[in-house]
N, CA, C, O and the ligand as a Tripos MOL2 file, in Angstrom:
@<TRIPOS>MOLECULE
protein
  309   307    78     0     0
PROTEIN
NO_CHARGES

@<TRIPOS>ATOM
      1 N          34.2400   86.4490   47.3350 N.3       1 MET1
      2 CA         34.1650   85.0960   47.8950 C.3       1 MET1
      3 C          33.4000   84.2610   46.6830 C.2       1 MET1
      4 O          32.2750   84.6040   46.3200 O.2       1 MET1
      5 N          33.9510   83.3730   46.2090 N.am      2 LEU2
      6 CA         33.4400   82.4080   45.0770 C.3       2 LEU2
      7 C          32.8420   81.2040   45.8510 C.2       2 LEU2
      8 O          33.3330   80.7420   46.8810 O.2       2 LEU2
      9 N          31.7070   80.7450   45.2230 N.am      3 PHE3
     10 CA         31.1130   79.3380   45.7940 C.3       3 PHE3
     11 C          31.2100   78.3940   44.6560 C.2       3 PHE3
     12 O          30.7570   78.6480   43.5400 O.2       3 PHE3
     13 N          31.8360   77.2610   44.9860 N.am      4 LYS4
     14 CA         31.9750   76.2970   44.2970 C.3       4 LYS4
     15 C          30.5530   75.6640   43.6180 C.2       4 LYS4
     16 O          30.4320   75.2790   42.4550 O.2       4 LYS4
     17 N          29.6310   75.6670   44.5530 N.am      5 THR5
     18 CA         28.4630   75.1390   44.2570 C.3       5 THR5
     19 C          27.3350   76.1040   44.4040 C.2       5 THR5
     20 O          27.5120   76.9870   45.2440 O.2       5 THR5
     21 N          26.2320   76.1030   43.7600 N.am      6 ASN6
     22 CA         24.8800   76.8800   44.2200 C.3       6 ASN6
     23 C          24.6780   76.7550   45.5280 C.2       6 ASN6
     24 O          24.6380   75.6190   46.0000 O.2       6 ASN6
     25 N          24.5130   77.8740   46.3530 N.am      7 PRO7
     26 CA         24.2510   77.6250   47.8240 C.3       7 PRO7
     27 C          22.8200   77.0750   47.9740 C.2       7 PRO7
     28 O          22.5550   76.2400   48.8390 O.2       7 PRO7
     29 N          21.8920   77.5660   47.1050 N.am      8 ILE8
     30 CA         20.5240   76.9800   47.2740 C.3       8 ILE8
     31 C          20.5080   75.3620   47.1710 C.2       8 ILE8
     32 O          19.8260   74.6570   47.9140 O.2       8 ILE8
     33 N          21.3730   74.8610   46.1230 N.am      9 ILE9
     34 CA         21.6160   73.4520   45.8500 C.3       9 ILE9
     35 C          22.0850   72.7180   47.2220 C.2       9 ILE9
     36 O          21.6540   71.6540   47.6650 O.2       9 ILE9
     37 N          22.9120   73.4200   47.6840 N.am     10 GLU10
     38 CA         23.6850   72.7710   48.8090 C.3      10 GLU10
     39 C          22.6090   72.6850   49.8630 C.2      10 GLU10
     40 O          22.4220   71.6270   50.4650 O.2      10 GLU10
     41 N          21.8420   73.8530   50.1230 N.am     11 TRP11
     42 CA         20.8050   73.8040   51.1580 C.3      11 TRP11
     43 C          20.0490   72.4230   50.8850 C.2      11 TRP11
     44 O          20.0120   71.5600   51.7620 O.2      11 TRP11
     45 N          19.4840   72.2540   49.7130 N.am     12 THR12
     46 CA         18.5870   70.9500   49.2610 C.3      12 THR12
     47 C          19.3140   69.7550   49.6250 C.2      12 THR12
     48 O          18.7220   68.6750   49.6150 O.2      12 THR12
     49 N          20.6210   69.8380   49.9670 N.am     13 ARG13
     50 CA         21.1840   68.3650   50.3300 C.3      13 ARG13
     51 C          20.7870   68.1390   51.6290 C.2      13 ARG13
     52 O          20.7250   66.9400   51.9000 O.2      13 ARG13
     53 N          20.4690   68.9600   52.6060 N.am     14 HIS14
     54 CA         19.9060   68.6850   53.7940 C.3      14 HIS14
     55 C          18.3990   68.8990   54.1440 C.2      14 HIS14
     56 O          17.8180   68.3320   55.0700 O.2      14 HIS14
     57 N          17.7870   69.8890   53.1850 N.am     15 TRP15
     58 CA         16.4830   70.1870   53.5600 C.3      15 TRP15
     59 C          15.4690   70.0550   52.4100 C.2      15 TRP15
     60 O          15.8820   69.9480   51.2550 O.2      15 TRP15
     61 N          14.3190   70.0590   52.6570 N.am     16 ALA16
     62 CA         13.3770   70.1590   51.3720 C.3      16 ALA16
     63 C          12.0960   70.8490   51.9400 C.2      16 ALA16
     64 O          11.6280   70.6580   53.0630 O.2      16 ALA16
     65 N          11.5460   71.7860   50.8610 N.am     17 LEU17
     66 CA         10.4410   72.6240   51.3630 C.3      17 LEU17
     67 C           9.1890   71.7250   50.9210 C.2      17 LEU17
     68 O           9.0920   71.0250   49.9140 O.2      17 LEU17
     69 N           8.2330   71.9390   51.9740 N.am     18 GLU18
     70 CA          7.0230   71.2440   51.5140 C.3      18 GLU18
     71 C           5.7770   72.2800   52.2180 C.2      18 GLU18
     72 O           5.6250   72.3890   53.4340 O.2      18 GLU18
     73 N           5.0560   72.8980   51.3270 N.am     19 ALA19
     74 CA          4.0330   73.7080   51.8120 C.3      19 ALA19
     75 C           4.8130   74.8500   52.6110 C.2      19 ALA19
     76 O           5.7900   75.4500   52.1630 O.2      19 ALA19
     77 N           4.2450   75.0540   53.8380 N.am     20 ASP20
     78 CA          4.8320   76.0630   54.5150 C.3      20 ASP20
     79 C           5.8740   75.3710   55.5420 C.2      20 ASP20
     80 O           6.1060   75.9730   56.5900 O.2      20 ASP20
     81 N           6.4460   74.2660   55.3180 N.am     21 MET21
     82 CA          7.1970   73.5430   56.1330 C.3      21 MET21
     83 C           8.5880   73.1850   55.5420 C.2      21 MET21
     84 O           8.6290   73.0030   54.3250 O.2      21 MET21
     85 N           9.6400   73.0720   56.2060 N.am     22 VAL22
     86 CA         11.0640   72.5000   55.8580 C.3      22 VAL22
     87 C          11.0570   71.2210   56.4450 C.2      22 VAL22
     88 O          10.5880   70.9670   57.5550 O.2      22 VAL22
     89 N          11.6720   70.2900   55.5490 N.am     23 ARG23
     90 CA         11.8620   68.8860   56.0840 C.3      23 ARG23
     91 C          13.3440   68.3700   56.0010 C.2      23 ARG23
     92 O          14.0160   68.5480   54.9850 O.2      23 ARG23
     93 N          13.7550   67.8160   56.9520 N.am     24 CYS24
     94 CA         15.0470   67.1940   57.0000 C.3      24 CYS24
     95 C          14.8350   65.8570   55.9510 C.2      24 CYS24
     96 O          13.9780   64.9840   56.0860 O.2      24 CYS24
     97 N          15.7300   65.9360   55.0040 N.am     25 VAL25
     98 CA         15.5630   64.6660   53.8940 C.3      25 VAL25
     99 C          16.2910   63.6000   54.6380 C.2      25 VAL25
    100 O          16.1720   62.4870   54.1260 O.2      25 VAL25
    101 N          17.0150   63.6630   55.7180 N.am     26 ARG26
    102 CA         17.2480   62.3840   56.4480 C.3      26 ARG26
    103 C          16.2080   61.5680   57.4470 C.2      26 ARG26
    104 O          15.9020   60.3760   57.4550 O.2      26 ARG26
    105 N          15.8130   62.5940   58.2270 N.am     27 CYS27
    106 CA         14.9720   61.9140   59.2050 C.3      27 CYS27
    107 C          13.4760   62.3210   59.3050 C.2      27 CYS27
    108 O          12.6570   61.9760   60.1560 O.2      27 CYS27
    109 N          13.3020   63.2030   58.1450 N.am     28 HIS28
    110 CA         11.7980   63.7060   57.8350 C.3      28 HIS28
    111 C          11.2130   64.4620   59.1310 C.2      28 HIS28
    112 O          10.0040   64.6440   59.2710 O.2      28 HIS28
    113 N          12.0670   64.8380   59.9610 N.am     29 GLY29
    114 CA         11.5510   65.7530   60.8320 C.3      29 GLY29
    115 C          11.2110   67.1930   59.9680 C.2      29 GLY29
    116 O          11.8080   67.5860   58.9660 O.2      29 GLY29
    117 N          10.0890   67.8420   60.6550 N.am     30 ILE30
    118 CA          9.4770   68.9980   60.0040 C.3      30 ILE30
    119 C           9.6070   70.1960   60.9660 C.2      30 ILE30
    120 O           9.7730   70.0680   62.1790 O.2      30 ILE30
    121 N           9.5110   71.4130   60.2890 N.am     31 GLN31
    122 CA          9.3040   72.7270   61.1370 C.3      31 GLN31
    123 C           8.5360   73.5990   60.2040 C.2      31 GLN31
    124 O           8.7210   73.6840   58.9900 O.2      31 GLN31
    125 N           7.6380   74.2440   60.9270 N.am     32 LEU32
    126 CA          6.6890   74.9970   60.2130 C.3      32 LEU32
    127 C           7.5890   76.6030   60.0850 C.2      32 LEU32
    128 O           8.4290   77.0340   60.8740 O.2      32 LEU32
    129 N           7.1520   77.1520   59.0170 N.am     33 ALA33
    130 CA          7.7420   78.5200   58.7630 C.3      33 ALA33
    131 C           7.5780   79.4040   60.1830 C.2      33 ALA33
    132 O           8.4400   80.0530   60.7760 O.2      33 ALA33
    133 N           6.2880   79.2170   60.4870 N.am     34 THR34
    134 CA          6.0340   80.0730   61.7150 C.3      34 THR34
    135 C           6.8510   79.7890   63.1150 C.2      34 THR34
    136 O           6.7380   80.4410   64.1530 O.2      34 THR34
    137 N           7.6780   78.6820   62.8910 N.am     35 ASP35
    138 CA          8.6240   78.3130   63.9970 C.3      35 ASP35
    139 C          10.0710   78.6530   63.6490 C.2      35 ASP35
    140 O          11.0110   78.3750   64.3930 O.2      35 ASP35
    141 N          10.1750   79.1800   62.6470 N.am     36 ALA36
    142 CA         11.5680   79.6360   62.0170 C.3      36 ALA36
    143 C          12.6200   80.0800   62.9930 C.2      36 ALA36
    144 O          13.7940   79.7170   62.9240 O.2      36 ALA36
    145 N          12.1530   80.8500   63.8640 N.am     37 ASP37
    146 CA         13.0180   81.2600   64.8000 C.3      37 ASP37
    147 C          13.5860   80.3540   65.9860 C.2      37 ASP37
    148 O          14.3860   80.6920   66.8580 O.2      37 ASP37
    149 N          12.9410   79.0620   65.7870 N.am     38 ARG38
    150 CA         13.1520   77.9550   66.8580 C.3      38 ARG38
    151 C          14.3830   77.1250   66.3470 C.2      38 ARG38
    152 O          14.5450   77.0540   65.1280 O.2      38 ARG38
    153 N          15.1550   76.5690   67.0900 N.am     39 GLU39
    154 CA         16.1100   75.4780   66.6820 C.3      39 GLU39
    155 C          15.2630   74.3850   66.1720 C.2      39 GLU39
    156 O          14.2090   74.0750   66.7280 O.2      39 GLU39
    157 N          15.7960   73.6930   64.9310 N.am     40 PHE40
    158 CA         14.9930   72.8220   64.2140 C.3      40 PHE40
    159 C          15.3920   71.3850   65.2480 C.2      40 PHE40
    160 O          16.5220   71.2430   65.7160 O.2      40 PHE40
    161 N          14.3470   70.4660   65.4730 N.am     41 VAL41
    162 CA         14.4340   69.4600   66.1630 C.3      41 VAL41
    163 C          14.4430   68.1500   65.2980 C.2      41 VAL41
    164 O          13.3800   67.7330   64.8390 O.2      41 VAL41
    165 N          15.4980   67.5660   65.0930 N.am     42 HIS42
    166 CA         15.6810   66.1950   64.3620 C.3      42 HIS42
    167 C          14.9160   65.0510   64.9560 C.2      42 HIS42
    168 O          14.6800   65.1270   66.1620 O.2      42 HIS42
    169 N          14.5390   64.1190   64.3690 N.am     43 LEU43
    170 CA         14.0060   62.8620   64.6680 C.3      43 LEU43
    171 C          15.3030   62.1330   65.4320 C.2      43 LEU43
    172 O          16.4370   62.4600   65.0820 O.2      43 LEU43
    173 N          15.1370   61.2790   66.3350 N.am     44 ARG44
    174 CA         16.1160   60.5220   66.9700 C.3      44 ARG44
    175 C          17.1360   59.7240   66.0110 C.2      44 ARG44
    176 O          16.7530   59.0320   65.0670 O.2      44 ARG44
    177 N          18.2360   59.8760   66.3080 N.am     45 GLY45
    178 CA         19.1720   59.0440   65.3500 C.3      45 GLY45
    179 C          19.5210   59.9080   64.1000 C.2      45 GLY45
    180 O          20.2940   59.4280   63.2710 O.2      45 GLY45
    181 N          19.0820   60.9590   63.9420 N.am     46 CYS46
    182 CA         19.2250   61.6400   62.7380 C.3      46 CYS46
    183 C          20.7950   62.0190   62.5360 C.2      46 CYS46
    184 O          21.3800   62.5350   63.4890 O.2      46 CYS46
    185 N          21.4010   61.8090   61.4790 N.am     47 THR47
    186 CA         22.7550   62.1190   61.3090 C.3      47 THR47
    187 C          23.1050   63.2190   60.1040 C.2      47 THR47
    188 O          24.1180   63.2790   59.4070 O.2      47 THR47
    189 N          21.8910   64.0920   60.1000 N.am     48 SER48
    190 CA         22.1690   65.0770   59.0570 C.3      48 SER48
    191 C          23.0900   66.2970   59.6290 C.2      48 SER48
    192 O          22.9910   66.7420   60.7730 O.2      48 SER48
    193 N          23.8730   66.6920   58.7750 N.am     49 GLY49
    194 CA         24.8440   67.7860   59.1970 C.3      49 GLY49
    195 C          24.2020   69.1030   58.8830 C.2      49 GLY49
    196 O          24.9070   70.1050   58.7620 O.2      49 GLY49
    197 N          22.9650   69.1510   58.7510 N.am     50 GLY50
    198 CA         22.4410   70.4650   58.4330 C.3      50 GLY50
    199 C          22.5030   71.3910   59.5210 C.2      50 GLY50
    200 O          22.7490   71.0110   60.6660 O.2      50 GLY50
    201 N          22.2630   72.7500   59.1820 N.am     51 ALA51
    202 CA         22.2630   73.8050   60.2290 C.3      51 ALA51
    203 C          21.1270   73.5180   61.2920 C.2      51 ALA51
    204 O          20.1500   72.8360   60.9820 O.2      51 ALA51
    205 N          21.2740   74.0250   62.4740 N.am     52 PRO52
    206 CA         20.1600   73.8680   63.4030 C.3      52 PRO52
    207 C          18.9850   75.0650   63.1240 C.2      52 PRO52
    208 O          17.9300   75.0810   63.7580 O.2      52 PRO52
    209 N          19.2730   75.9060   62.2450 N.am     53 ALA53
    210 CA         18.2000   76.7990   61.8800 C.3      53 ALA53
    211 C          17.9390   76.9070   60.4600 C.2      53 ALA53
    212 O          18.3330   77.8960   59.8420 O.2      53 ALA53
    213 N          17.1660   75.7580   59.7690 N.am     54 PRO54
    214 CA         17.2380   75.7340   58.2900 C.3      54 PRO54
    215 C          16.5000   76.9960   57.5110 C.2      54 PRO54
    216 O          16.8480   77.3180   56.3740 O.2      54 PRO54
    217 N          15.4910   77.6520   58.2020 N.am     55 TRP55
    218 CA         14.9650   78.7150   57.5010 C.3      55 TRP55
    219 C          15.8960   79.8540   57.3870 C.2      55 TRP55
    220 O          15.9670   80.4500   56.3120 O.2      55 TRP55
    221 N          16.7620   80.2820   58.5970 N.am     56 ALA56
    222 CA         17.7850   81.2790   58.4030 C.3      56 ALA56
    223 C          18.8590   80.8030   57.4130 C.2      56 ALA56
    224 O          19.3480   81.6300   56.6430 O.2      56 ALA56
    225 N          19.2740   79.4560   57.3850 N.am     57 ALA57
    226 CA         20.2310   78.8530   56.4150 C.3      57 ALA57
    227 C          19.7680   79.2710   55.0230 C.2      57 ALA57
    228 O          20.5790   79.6890   54.1970 O.2      57 ALA57
    229 N          18.3030   79.1460   54.7270 N.am     58 LEU58
    230 CA         17.8150   79.2050   53.3960 C.3      58 LEU58
    231 C          17.8180   80.6390   53.1150 C.2      58 LEU58
    232 O          18.0620   80.9440   51.9480 O.2      58 LEU58
    233 N          17.6080   81.5340   53.9080 N.am     59 ALA59
    234 CA         17.8390   83.0600   53.7330 C.3      59 ALA59
    235 C          18.9870   83.2680   53.2440 C.2      59 ALA59
    236 O          19.0880   83.7590   52.1190 O.2      59 ALA59
    237 N          20.0970   82.9330   54.0010 N.am     60 LEU60
    238 CA         21.4100   83.0680   53.7410 C.3      60 LEU60
    239 C          21.8510   82.6110   52.3260 C.2      60 LEU60
    240 O          22.5170   83.2930   51.5480 O.2      60 LEU60
    241 N          21.3970   81.3920   52.1110 N.am     61 ALA61
    242 CA         21.6450   80.7220   50.8070 C.3      61 ALA61
    243 C          20.9950   81.5020   49.7180 C.2      61 ALA61
    244 O          21.4630   81.5140   48.5790 O.2      61 ALA61
    245 N          19.9030   82.1640   50.0620 N.am     62 LEU62
    246 CA         19.4410   83.0420   48.9470 C.3      62 LEU62
    247 C          20.2360   84.3780   48.6900 C.2      62 LEU62
    248 O          20.4030   84.8140   47.5510 O.2      62 LEU62
    249 N          20.7130   84.9930   49.8120 N.am     63 ASP63
    250 CA         21.6500   86.0650   49.8990 C.3      63 ASP63
    251 C          22.8260   85.7420   48.8950 C.2      63 ASP63
    252 O          23.1770   86.3960   47.9130 O.2      63 ASP63
    253 N          23.3280   84.6020   49.3790 N.am     64 HIS64
    254 CA         24.5040   84.3870   48.5270 C.3      64 HIS64
    255 C          24.4870   83.7410   47.1070 C.2      64 HIS64
    256 O          25.4590   83.6530   46.3560 O.2      64 HIS64
    257 N          23.2430   83.3110   46.8730 N.am     65 SER65
    258 CA         22.9130   83.0200   45.5720 C.3      65 SER65
    259 C          22.7490   84.3710   44.6350 C.2      65 SER65
    260 O          23.1170   84.4970   43.4670 O.2      65 SER65
    261 N          22.1560   85.2490   45.3920 N.am     66 ARG66
    262 CA         22.1360   86.6590   44.5180 C.3      66 ARG66
    263 C          23.5450   87.3480   44.2640 C.2      66 ARG66
    264 O          23.7830   88.0300   43.2680 O.2      66 ARG66
    265 N          24.3670   87.1110   45.1930 N.am     67 GLU67
    266 CA         25.6970   87.6880   45.2840 C.3      67 GLU67
    267 C          26.5140   87.0530   44.1050 C.2      67 GLU67
    268 O          27.2510   87.7180   43.3780 O.2      67 GLU67
    269 N          26.3160   85.7130   43.9860 N.am     68 GLN68
    270 CA         26.9740   84.9760   43.1810 C.3      68 GLN68
    271 C          26.4580   85.3640   41.5840 C.2      68 GLN68
    272 O          27.2380   85.5240   40.6440 O.2      68 GLN68
    273 N          25.1260   85.4640   41.5100 N.am     69 ALA69
    274 CA         24.5570   86.0510   40.2380 C.3      69 ALA69
    275 C          25.2880   87.4350   39.8790 C.2      69 ALA69
    276 O          25.7650   87.6500   38.7650 O.2      69 ALA69
    277 N          25.3190   88.2580   40.8340 N.am     70 ARG70
    278 CA         25.7200   89.4740   40.6890 C.3      70 ARG70
    279 C          27.1780   89.4800   40.2450 C.2      70 ARG70
    280 O          27.5410   90.2850   39.3860 O.2      70 ARG70
    281 N          28.0970   88.5430   40.8400 N.am     71 ARG71
    282 CA         29.6020   88.5000   40.4220 C.3      71 ARG71
    283 C          29.6350   87.9660   39.0560 C.2      71 ARG71
    284 O          30.4490   88.4450   38.2670 O.2      71 ARG71
    285 N          28.7430   86.9090   38.6400 N.am     72 THR72
    286 CA         28.7100   86.4430   37.3260 C.3      72 THR72
    287 C          28.4680   87.5150   36.3010 C.2      72 THR72
    288 O          29.1150   87.5390   35.2540 O.2      72 THR72
    289 N          27.5620   88.3840   36.5840 N.am     73 GLU73
    290 CA         27.1780   89.4610   35.6700 C.3      73 GLU73
    291 C          28.3770   90.4090   35.6490 C.2      73 GLU73
    292 O          28.6850   90.8370   34.5370 O.2      73 GLU73
    293 N          28.9900   90.7460   36.5350 N.am     74 HIS74
    294 CA         30.1280   91.8010   36.5450 C.3      74 HIS74
    295 C          31.4090   91.1190   35.7370 C.2      74 HIS74
    296 O          32.2090   91.8440   35.1470 O.2      74 HIS74
    297 N          31.5500   89.6340   35.7510 N.am     75 ASN75
    298 CA         32.5250   89.0250   35.1580 C.3      75 ASN75
    299 C          32.2110   88.9250   33.5740 C.2      75 ASN75
    300 O          33.0600   88.5340   32.7730 O.2      75 ASN75
    301 N          31.1200   89.2530   33.2650 N.am     76 GLY76
    302 CA         30.5370   89.2970   31.8660 C.3      76 GLY76
    303 C          30.4130   87.8800   31.3480 C.2      76 GLY76
    304 O          30.5330   87.6110   30.1530 O.2      76 GLY76
    305 N          30.1720   87.0010   32.2720 N.am     77 ALA77
    306 CA         29.9370   85.5760   31.8850 C.3      77 ALA77
    307 C          28.4720   85.4310   31.5060 C.2      77 ALA77
    308 O          28.0320   84.3390   31.1480 O.2      77 ALA77
    309 ZN         17.2450   65.3000   60.6600 Zn       78 ZN78
@<TRIPOS>BOND
     1     1     2 1
     2     2     3 1
     3     3     4 2
     4     3     5 am
     5     5     6 1
     6     6     7 1
     7     7     8 2
     8     7     9 am
     9     9    10 1
    10    10    11 1
    11    11    12 2
    12    11    13 am
    13    13    14 1
    14    14    15 1
    15    15    16 2
    16    15    17 am
    17    17    18 1
    18    18    19 1
    19    19    20 2
    20    19    21 am
    21    21    22 1
    22    22    23 1
    23    23    24 2
    24    23    25 am
    25    25    26 1
    26    26    27 1
    27    27    28 2
    28    27    29 am
    29    29    30 1
    30    30    31 1
    31    31    32 2
    32    31    33 am
    33    33    34 1
    34    34    35 1
    35    35    36 2
    36    35    37 am
    37    37    38 1
    38    38    39 1
    39    39    40 2
    40    39    41 am
    41    41    42 1
    42    42    43 1
    43    43    44 2
    44    43    45 am
    45    45    46 1
    46    46    47 1
    47    47    48 2
    48    47    49 am
    49    49    50 1
    50    50    51 1
    51    51    52 2
    52    51    53 am
    53    53    54 1
    54    54    55 1
    55    55    56 2
    56    55    57 am
    57    57    58 1
    58    58    59 1
    59    59    60 2
    60    59    61 am
    61    61    62 1
    62    62    63 1
    63    63    64 2
    64    63    65 am
    65    65    66 1
    66    66    67 1
    67    67    68 2
    68    67    69 am
    69    69    70 1
    70    70    71 1
    71    71    72 2
    72    71    73 am
    73    73    74 1
    74    74    75 1
    75    75    76 2
    76    75    77 am
    77    77    78 1
    78    78    79 1
    79    79    80 2
    80    79    81 am
    81    81    82 1
    82    82    83 1
    83    83    84 2
    84    83    85 am
    85    85    86 1
    86    86    87 1
    87    87    88 2
    88    87    89 am
    89    89    90 1
    90    90    91 1
    91    91    92 2
    92    91    93 am
    93    93    94 1
    94    94    95 1
    95    95    96 2
    96    95    97 am
    97    97    98 1
    98    98    99 1
    99    99   100 2
   100    99   101 am
   101   101   102 1
   102   102   103 1
   103   103   104 2
   104   103   105 am
   105   105   106 1
   106   106   107 1
   107   107   108 2
   108   107   109 am
   109   109   110 1
   110   110   111 1
   111   111   112 2
   112   111   113 am
   113   113   114 1
   114   114   115 1
   115   115   116 2
   116   115   117 am
   117   117   118 1
   118   118   119 1
   119   119   120 2
   120   119   121 am
   121   121   122 1
   122   122   123 1
   123   123   124 2
   124   123   125 am
   125   125   126 1
   126   126   127 1
   127   127   128 2
   128   127   129 am
   129   129   130 1
   130   130   131 1
   131   131   132 2
   132   131   133 am
   133   133   134 1
   134   134   135 1
   135   135   136 2
   136   135   137 am
   137   137   138 1
   138   138   139 1
   139   139   140 2
   140   139   141 am
   141   141   142 1
   142   142   143 1
   143   143   144 2
   144   143   145 am
   145   145   146 1
   146   146   147 1
   147   147   148 2
   148   147   149 am
   149   149   150 1
   150   150   151 1
   151   151   152 2
   152   151   153 am
   153   153   154 1
   154   154   155 1
   155   155   156 2
   156   155   157 am
   157   157   158 1
   158   158   159 1
   159   159   160 2
   160   159   161 am
   161   161   162 1
   162   162   163 1
   163   163   164 2
   164   163   165 am
   165   165   166 1
   166   166   167 1
   167   167   168 2
   168   167   169 am
   169   169   170 1
   170   170   171 1
   171   171   172 2
   172   171   173 am
   173   173   174 1
   174   174   175 1
   175   175   176 2
   176   175   177 am
   177   177   178 1
   178   178   179 1
   179   179   180 2
   180   179   181 am
   181   181   182 1
   182   182   183 1
   183   183   184 2
   184   183   185 am
   185   185   186 1
   186   186   187 1
   187   187   188 2
   188   187   189 am
   189   189   190 1
   190   190   191 1
   191   191   192 2
   192   191   193 am
   193   193   194 1
   194   194   195 1
   195   195   196 2
   196   195   197 am
   197   197   198 1
   198   198   199 1
   199   199   200 2
   200   199   201 am
   201   201   202 1
   202   202   203 1
   203   203   204 2
   204   203   205 am
   205   205   206 1
   206   206   207 1
   207   207   208 2
   208   207   209 am
   209   209   210 1
   210   210   211 1
   211   211   212 2
   212   211   213 am
   213   213   214 1
   214   214   215 1
   215   215   216 2
   216   215   217 am
   217   217   218 1
   218   218   219 1
   219   219   220 2
   220   219   221 am
   221   221   222 1
   222   222   223 1
   223   223   224 2
   224   223   225 am
   225   225   226 1
   226   226   227 1
   227   227   228 2
   228   227   229 am
   229   229   230 1
   230   230   231 1
   231   231   232 2
   232   231   233 am
   233   233   234 1
   234   234   235 1
   235   235   236 2
   236   235   237 am
   237   237   238 1
   238   238   239 1
   239   239   240 2
   240   239   241 am
   241   241   242 1
   242   242   243 1
   243   243   244 2
   244   243   245 am
   245   245   246 1
   246   246   247 1
   247   247   248 2
   248   247   249 am
   249   249   250 1
   250   250   251 1
   251   251   252 2
   252   251   253 am
   253   253   254 1
   254   254   255 1
   255   255   256 2
   256   255   257 am
   257   257   258 1
   258   258   259 1
   259   259   260 2
   260   259   261 am
   261   261   262 1
   262   262   263 1
   263   263   264 2
   264   263   265 am
   265   265   266 1
   266   266   267 1
   267   267   268 2
   268   267   269 am
   269   269   270 1
   270   270   271 1
   271   271   272 2
   272   271   273 am
   273   273   274 1
   274   274   275 1
   275   275   276 2
   276   275   277 am
   277   277   278 1
   278   278   279 1
   279   279   280 2
   280   279   281 am
   281   281   282 1
   282   282   283 1
   283   283   284 2
   284   283   285 am
   285   285   286 1
   286   286   287 1
   287   287   288 2
   288   287   289 am
   289   289   290 1
   290   290   291 1
   291   291   292 2
   292   291   293 am
   293   293   294 1
   294   294   295 1
   295   295   296 2
   296   295   297 am
   297   297   298 1
   298   298   299 1
   299   299   300 2
   300   299   301 am
   301   301   302 1
   302   302   303 1
   303   303   304 2
   304   303   305 am
   305   305   306 1
   306   306   307 1
   307   307   308 2
@<TRIPOS>SUBSTRUCTURE
     1 MET1         2 RESIDUE 1 A MET
     2 LEU2         6 RESIDUE 1 A LEU
     3 PHE3        10 RESIDUE 1 A PHE
     4 LYS4        14 RESIDUE 1 A LYS
     5 THR5        18 RESIDUE 1 A THR
     6 ASN6        22 RESIDUE 1 A ASN
     7 PRO7        26 RESIDUE 1 A PRO
     8 ILE8        30 RESIDUE 1 A ILE
     9 ILE9        34 RESIDUE 1 A ILE
    10 GLU10       38 RESIDUE 1 A GLU
    11 TRP11       42 RESIDUE 1 A TRP
    12 THR12       46 RESIDUE 1 A THR
    13 ARG13       50 RESIDUE 1 A ARG
    14 HIS14       54 RESIDUE 1 A HIS
    15 TRP15       58 RESIDUE 1 A TRP
    16 ALA16       62 RESIDUE 1 A ALA
    17 LEU17       66 RESIDUE 1 A LEU
    18 GLU18       70 RESIDUE 1 A GLU
    19 ALA19       74 RESIDUE 1 A ALA
    20 ASP20       78 RESIDUE 1 A ASP
    21 MET21       82 RESIDUE 1 A MET
    22 VAL22       86 RESIDUE 1 A VAL
    23 ARG23       90 RESIDUE 1 A ARG
    24 CYS24       94 RESIDUE 1 A CYS
    25 VAL25       98 RESIDUE 1 A VAL
    26 ARG26      102 RESIDUE 1 A ARG
    27 CYS27      106 RESIDUE 1 A CYS
    28 HIS28      110 RESIDUE 1 A HIS
    29 GLY29      114 RESIDUE 1 A GLY
    30 ILE30      118 RESIDUE 1 A ILE
    31 GLN31      122 RESIDUE 1 A GLN
    32 LEU32      126 RESIDUE 1 A LEU
    33 ALA33      130 RESIDUE 1 A ALA
    34 THR34      134 RESIDUE 1 A THR
    35 ASP35      138 RESIDUE 1 A ASP
    36 ALA36      142 RESIDUE 1 A ALA
    37 ASP37      146 RESIDUE 1 A ASP
    38 ARG38      150 RESIDUE 1 A ARG
    39 GLU39      154 RESIDUE 1 A GLU
    40 PHE40      158 RESIDUE 1 A PHE
    41 VAL41      162 RESIDUE 1 A VAL
    42 HIS42      166 RESIDUE 1 A HIS
    43 LEU43      170 RESIDUE 1 A LEU
    44 ARG44      174 RESIDUE 1 A ARG
    45 GLY45      178 RESIDUE 1 A GLY
    46 CYS46      182 RESIDUE 1 A CYS
    47 THR47      186 RESIDUE 1 A THR
    48 SER48      190 RESIDUE 1 A SER
    49 GLY49      194 RESIDUE 1 A GLY
    50 GLY50      198 RESIDUE 1 A GLY
    51 ALA51      202 RESIDUE 1 A ALA
    52 PRO52      206 RESIDUE 1 A PRO
    53 ALA53      210 RESIDUE 1 A ALA
    54 PRO54      214 RESIDUE 1 A PRO
    55 TRP55      218 RESIDUE 1 A TRP
    56 ALA56      222 RESIDUE 1 A ALA
    57 ALA57      226 RESIDUE 1 A ALA
    58 LEU58      230 RESIDUE 1 A LEU
    59 ALA59      234 RESIDUE 1 A ALA
    60 LEU60      238 RESIDUE 1 A LEU
    61 ALA61      242 RESIDUE 1 A ALA
    62 LEU62      246 RESIDUE 1 A LEU
    63 ASP63      250 RESIDUE 1 A ASP
    64 HIS64      254 RESIDUE 1 A HIS
    65 SER65      258 RESIDUE 1 A SER
    66 ARG66      262 RESIDUE 1 A ARG
    67 GLU67      266 RESIDUE 1 A GLU
    68 GLN68      270 RESIDUE 1 A GLN
    69 ALA69      274 RESIDUE 1 A ALA
    70 ARG70      278 RESIDUE 1 A ARG
    71 ARG71      282 RESIDUE 1 A ARG
    72 THR72      286 RESIDUE 1 A THR
    73 GLU73      290 RESIDUE 1 A GLU
    74 HIS74      294 RESIDUE 1 A HIS
    75 ASN75      298 RESIDUE 1 A ASN
    76 GLY76      302 RESIDUE 1 A GLY
    77 ALA77      306 RESIDUE 1 A ALA
    78 ZN78       309 GROUP 0 **** ****
């Protein structure tokens, strides 16, 4: 599977990392890394289309990024 954009960059369209927290770039709601297994709670009225589990989404984006890099290597690019 090919990715049109870098999955990490895609993640940062919705989220930002700050210290040990992830922050919604729209509503600025935060979640601590220690709460990673809980659903992210956006602030009222937030229109972010981000995943309800940003830490898991980040881990997945990292996996996809690695896969993308491997495929690029194999293609000799
Ligand atoms: Zn939000």
